[in-house]
C-alpha positions in Angstrom: -6.6 -2.2 -12.9 -6.1 -5.8 -12.9 -2.8 -7.7 -12.5 -3.0 -11.1 -13.6 -0.3 -13.5 -12.5 -0.4 -16.5 -15.0 2.0 -18.5 -16.5 1.6 -22.0 -17.9 -1.6 -22.3 -17.5 -3.0 -19.9 -20.2 -1.0 -19.0 -23.2 0.1 -15.4 -23.6 -2.1 -15.3 -27.2 -5.6 -16.3 -25.3 -7.2 -13.8 -26.3 -9.4 -12.9 -22.9 -5.7 -11.6 -21.7 -5.7 -8.7 -24.3 -8.6 -7.1 -22.6 -8.5 -3.7 -21.9 -7.4 -2.8 -18.2 -5.5 -5.7 -17.9 -1.8 -6.2 -16.7 -0.5 -9.6 -17.5 2.7 -10.9 -15.4 4.6 -13.9 -14.8 4.2 -16.3 -12.2 4.1 -14.7 -9.0 7.0 -15.1 -6.5 8.0 -13.6 -3.8 8.0 -9.9 -3.5 6.1 -9.6 -6.4 2.8 -7.5 -4.6 5.5 -5.2 -3.4 4.8 -3.8 -6.5 3.7 -0.1 -6.4 1.7 -1.0 -9.7 -0.4 -2.4 -7.3 -2.7 0.5 -5.9 -5.7 0.3 -3.7 -8.9 0.0 -5.7 -7.2 -2.7 -7.7 -7.4 -6.5 -8.2 -4.7 -9.2 -8.4 -5.8 -12.3 -9.6 -3.5 -15.1 -8.8 -3.1 -18.2 -11.2 0.5 -19.2 -11.3 3.3 -18.9 -9.5 6.8 -20.6 -8.4 7.7 -22.4 -5.7 11.3 -24.6 -6.8 13.3 -22.2 -8.9 13.0 -18.8 -7.2 11.3 -18.3 -3.5 7.1 -18.7 -3.3 4.8 -15.4 -2.5 4.5 -15.6 1.4 1.1 -15.7 2.7 1.2 -12.9 4.5 2.1 -11.0 1.5 -1.2 -11.8 0.5 -2.8 -10.8 3.0 -1.0 -7.2 3.0 -2.1 -6.4 -0.4 -5.4 -7.3 0.7 -4.9 -4.9 3.9 -4.4 -1.9 1.2 -8.0 -2.2 -0.3 -6.9 -4.7 -2.9 -9.2 -7.3 -4.3 -7.5 -10.9 -4.6 -8.8 -13.5 -6.5 -6.8 -17.2 -6.7 -7.7 -20.1 -9.1 -6.3 -23.0 -11.1 -3.3 -23.5 -9.7 -1.6 -22.3 -6.7 -4.0 -19.2 -6.5 -6.5 -21.7 -5.5 -4.6 -23.3 -2.9 -4.0 -19.9 -1.4 -7.4 -19.1 -2.0 -8.5 -21.8 0.0 -6.2 -21.3 2.4 -6.9 -17.3 3.0 -10.7 -17.0 1.9 -11.5 -15.5 5.7 -9.4 -13.6 5.1 -10.9 -12.0 2.0 -9.3 -13.5 -0.8 -11.6 -14.9 -3.5 -11.2 -18.6 -4.8 -13.0 -18.9 -8.2 -13.8 -22.5 -10.1 -13.6 -26.2 -9.7 -10.2 -26.6 -8.4 -10.5 -24.1 -5.6 -13.5 -25.6 -4.7 -11.9 -28.9 -4.6 -9.0 -27.1 -2.2 -12.3 -26.2 0.1 -14.2 -29.1 0.7 -10.4 -31.2 1.1 -10.8 -33.6 -2.0 -7.3 -32.5 -2.4 -4.4 -30.9 -0.6 -0.8 -29.9 -1.4 0.9 -27.7 -4.7 1.6 -31.2 -6.4 -2.3 -31.8 -7.2 -1.3 -28.3 -9.9 1.9 -28.9 -10.7 3.7 -28.6 -13.9 6.8 -28.9 -15.7 7.7 -26.1 -18.2 9.7 -25.7 -21.0 13.2 -25.0 -20.1 13.2 -22.2 -22.6 11.5 -20.0 -20.4 8.3 -19.3 -22.8 6.2 -20.9 -20.1 4.9 -23.5 -22.2 3.2 -26.6 -20.2 4.7 -29.8 -20.8 3.2 -32.1 -18.1 -0.1 -33.1 -17.2 -1.5 -32.2 -13.7 -3.0 -34.6 -11.3 -6.3 -32.0 -11.2 -6.0 -32.4 -14.7 -5.6 -36.0 -15.2 -8.5 -36.3 -12.1 -11.0 -34.7 -14.2 -10.5 -36.2 -17.5 -10.6 -40.0 -15.6 -14.3 -38.0 -14.9 -15.5 -37.8 -17.8 -14.0 -40.7 -19.4 -16.0 -42.7 -16.5 -19.5 -40.4 -17.8 -18.8 -41.4 -21.5 -18.7 -45.4 -19.8 -15.2 -45.6 -21.3 -13.9 -46.6 -17.6 -15.5 -47.5 -14.6 -14.5 -46.7 -10.7 -12.5 -49.1 -10.2 -10.4 -48.9 -13.7 -10.0 -45.1 -13.4 -8.7 -45.4 -10.0 -6.2 -47.5 -10.7 -5.1 -45.3 -13.9 -5.2 -42.3 -11.1 -2.6 -43.9 -9.0 -0.8 -45.1 -11.7 -0.1 -41.8 -13.1 -0.1 -40.3 -9.4 3.2 -42.4 -8.8 4.8 -40.4 -12.2 6.6 -37.6 -10.5 5.2 -34.4 -11.9 7.9 -32.8 -14.3 8.1 -36.4 -15.9 4.0 -36.7 -16.3 4.5 -36.1 -20.4 1.5 -36.6 -22.8 3.9 -40.0 -23.6 4.0 -40.8 -20.1 0.3 -40.7 -20.0 -0.1 -42.8 -23.1 3.0 -45.3 -21.9 1.0 -46.0 -18.1 -2.2 -46.7 -20.4 -0.4 -49.0 -21.8 1.0 -50.4 -18.6 -2.2 -50.7 -16.9 -4.1 -52.7 -20.4 -5.9 -49.5 -21.2 -5.3 -48.8 -24.8 -8.9 -48.0 -25.2 -9.0 -45.1 -22.6 -5.8 -44.1 -24.4 -7.2 -43.9 -28.1 -10.7 -42.3 -26.6 -8.4 -39.6 -24.9 -6.1 -38.8 -28.0 -9.5 -38.7 -30.2 -10.9 -35.9 -27.7 -7.7 -34.2 -27.5 -7.6 -34.2 -31.4 -10.4 -32.6 -31.7 -10.4 -29.9 -28.6 -6.5 -29.5 -28.0 -7.7 -28.0 -24.3 -10.2 -30.9 -23.4 -10.0 -31.8 -20.0 -7.4 -28.7 -19.3 -9.6 -27.8 -15.4 -6.6 -25.6 -14.8 -7.8 -23.4 -18.3 -11.1 -23.0 -17.6 -10.6 -22.1 -14.1 -7.8 -19.5 -15.1 -10.8 -18.2 -17.8 -13.4 -18.0 -15.2 -11.2 -16.1 -12.4 -10.3 -13.6 -15.4 -14.2 -12.9 -16.2 -15.0 -12.3 -12.4 -12.1 -10.2 -11.9 -13.7 -8.4 -15.3 -17.2 -8.2 -13.9 -15.6 -6.4 -10.7 -16.4 -9.7 -8.2 -13.1 -9.3 -6.0 -14.6 -6.1 -4.8 -17.9 -7.0 -3.7 -18.1 -7.2 0.2 -14.5 -8.1 0.5 -13.3 -8.6 4.6 -11.4 -6.1 5.9 -7.4 -7.0 6.7 -6.3 -5.1 9.8 -2.2 -4.7 9.3 -2.0 -6.8 12.4 -2.7 -10.1 10.5 0.8 -9.5 8.4 3.1 -6.8 9.9 5.6 -9.0 11.3 9.3 -8.8 11.9 9.7 -12.0 8.5 6.9 -8.9 6.3 8.9 -6.2 7.5 12.1 -7.6 6.4 10.9 -8.5 2.9 8.7 -5.1 2.4 12.1 -3.1 3.0 14.3 -5.7 0.5 11.3 -5.0 -2.1 11.4 -1.1 -1.6 12.6 0.7 -4.6 12.7 4.3 -6.1 13.8 5.9 -9.1 15.7 9.0 -8.6 18.2 10.6 -11.0 16.9 7.8 -13.8 18.3 5.5 -11.6 16.5 2.3 -10.2 17.8 1.6 -7.0 16.9 -0.4 -3.8 15.9 1.4 -1.0 18.0 -0.7 1.1 20.8 -0.8 -0.5 20.6 3.2 -0.3 20.5 3.2 3.2 23.1 1.0 3.8 25.3 2.7 1.7 24.8 5.9 3.9 25.0 3.7 7.0 28.6 2.8 6.5 30.0 6.1 3.9 28.2 8.6 5.3 30.6 10.2 8.3 27.9 12.1 9.7 25.4 9.4 9.8 25.5 8.9 13.2 24.0 12.7 13.6 21.4 11.4 11.0 20.6 8.2 13.1 20.0 10.2 16.0 17.9 12.8 15.0 15.6 9.7 13.7 15.6 8.6 17.0 14.7 11.9 18.0 11.4 11.6 15.4 10.2 8.7 16.1 9.9 9.8 20.1 7.9 12.4 19.0 6.1 10.6 16.4 5.7 6.6 17.6 4.1 4.4 15.6 2.3 2.4 18.5 0.3 5.9 18.8 1.9 6.5 22.5 2.7 10.0 24.0 5.2 12.3 22.3 8.0 13.1 24.3 11.5 14.6 23.6 14.3 11.4 22.9 15.8 12.7 26.3 13.1 12.5 28.3 11.8 9.0 27.1 15.4 7.8 27.9 15.2 8.8 30.9 12.4 6.7 31.4 13.8 3.7 30.2 17.3 4.2 31.8 18.0 6.9 33.9 19.3 8.5 30.9 23.1 6.8 31.6 22.7 4.7 28.0 22.8 6.4 24.4 19.5 6.0 23.2 21.0 4.2 20.0 22.2 1.6 22.6 18.5 1.2 23.9 16.6 1.8 20.9 16.5 -0.4 17.7 13.8 0.3 15.4 13.4 -0.8 12.4 12.8 1.9 9.1 10.0 0.9 6.9 11.7 2.0 3.9 8.0 2.2 2.4 7.6 5.2 4.3 8.7 8.2 2.0 9.1 10.5 5.0 11.5 8.1 6.7 13.8 7.6 3.9 13.6 11.2 3.2 14.9 11.8 6.8 17.3 9.2 6.9 18.8 9.7 2.7 18.7 13.5 3.9 22.4 13.8 3.0 22.6 11.3 0.2 24.3 13.2 -3.0 24.5 12.1 -6.8 27.6 10.7 -6.3 26.5 9.0 -3.4 23.1 6.9 -5.9 25.4 6.3 -8.8 27.7 4.8 -6.4 25.0 2.6 -5.1 24.1 2.0 -9.0 27.7 0.6 -9.6 28.2 -1.2 -6.1 24.8 -2.9 -7.3 26.1 -4.1 -10.4 29.1 -5.0 -8.9 26.6 -7.5 -6.6 24.9 -8.3 -9.7 27.8 -9.2 -11.6 29.4 -11.4 -8.9 26.6 -13.7 -8.7 26.5 -13.9 -12.6 30.1 -14.7 -12.8 30.4 -16.9 -9.8 28.5 -20.4 -9.7 27.3 -20.8 -6.3 28.1 -17.1 -4.7 26.1 -15.0 -2.9 26.7 -12.5 0.2 26.6 -15.2 3.1 29.7 -16.7 1.1 31.5 -13.1 2.1 33.8 -13.7 4.7 32.9 -11.3 8.2 36.3 -10.9 8.4 36.2 -9.6 5.4 33.5 -7.3 5.8 35.2 -6.2 9.5 38.1 -4.8 7.7 36.4 -2.9 5.3 33.7 -1.1 8.1 37.1 -0.5 10.9 39.0 1.0 7.6 35.8 3.2 6.3 34.9 4.0 10.0 38.5 4.8 11.1 37.7 3.5 14.3 39.1 0.0 17.1 38.0 -2.9 16.9 36.8 -2.1 20.5 34.7 0.4 19.5 33.0 -1.3 16.7 29.9 -2.4 18.3 29.4 1.0 19.2 30.2 2.8 16.2 27.8 0.5 14.4 24.9 1.0 17.1 25.1 4.9 16.6 24.7 4.0 12.8 21.4 2.2 13.4 23.2 -1.2 12.9 22.4 -2.2 16.2 26.0 -4.3 16.6 29.2 -4.8 14.8 28.1 -8.9 13.4 24.6 -6.9 12.2 26.7 -4.3 10.7 29.0 -6.6 8.9 26.0 -8.8 8.0 24.5 -5.9 6.0 27.7 -4.3 4.1 28.3 -7.8 2.7 26.4 -6.4 -0.3 29.0 -3.1 -0.7 32.2 -5.6 -0.8 32.3 -6.8 -4.1 32.0 -3.0 -5.3 34.2 -1.9 -2.2 36.9 -4.3 -3.5 36.8 -3.4 -7.3 36.5 0.4 -6.8 40.0 -0.1 -4.7 41.0 -1.8 -6.9 41.3 0.5 -9.8 41.8 3.4 -7.2 45.2 1.4 -6.6 46.1 0.4 -10.2 45.6 3.9 -11.2 47.6 5.4 -8.2 50.7 2.7 -9.4 50.1 3.4 -13.0 51.3 7.4 -12.4 
């Protein structure tokens, strides 16, 4: 399967995008490459990506997908820039824009940035600098401009902020610079060919053709996990992990936090998980009973949960099965309700985020559910795999809107009897 992340660079009606075996997706953003539909042997074609309106795709996400035996091709837009940066790790760059980044002729995201229609259709409204440069070079070849005049126009057009560099703005700059001949010539060329000078489009089509020809799977370097397995990547991958159960699409992290907060027996579940890790160490070290490993580290005078703080890998099915072994269908439906309550809070309250939930509110929720004293709060959080009371409060903030909603509904129902 070939997964093509594309937006304004190619229209949705582009015939080449209807080729069987192509899965066309919107511009890539942070988390998109964790999609379980992208598997070993597939190819990703990265053309467009977001970076202003949503978190951008990270380099280590690309490295990780390369490490899963997925070929990655970059071209035309943010894909060309990322390919120039990650070519030593096996990402394949295609096209003139990629080559310009590699040579150092251009640098920065602003070279390929465009303004898009606000209706979400993805239509491009402005001219990127790479296309401006290309058109000016074509004009010099046609003897419409000389090098000095072309350089002056480039600087004048570069000074226009990219979301405002519309075709009307280009014409206005040409008039201001005293270049009506160039403006007339360019208008004529565009009337004959709407895509005249669109270097991004040409490179994007070349990248799709390269993917169809299997270019990304030939002689590709192997990326080792240590290149991309960082604490940040681990956090991103856990946040992206999702499972479909009981007809529900649920975030694995939401399910785990729900159990850590609400399962009365989760202390025992976490202890069993630590025992499992001690017998199956991820670093390939010796397999030991947990008590023996603990004695080597501390002499055995501290509980294991105060010494070992592993980050569960929620991409791993066995880990998820161990930590969620006590989860019930009712728990899963509760997770779905809590997720919807959080989504509703974000939709209905401009600027709302989990960070805005007050720490004391979350601590109060946890103390109430765990029925523990403030003095024992840190120990209880640690025993449930949440490390400390502060970390527990941070993790549980996602549950607060749903918990308060259910509490209010319950109290209203009891008061009405």
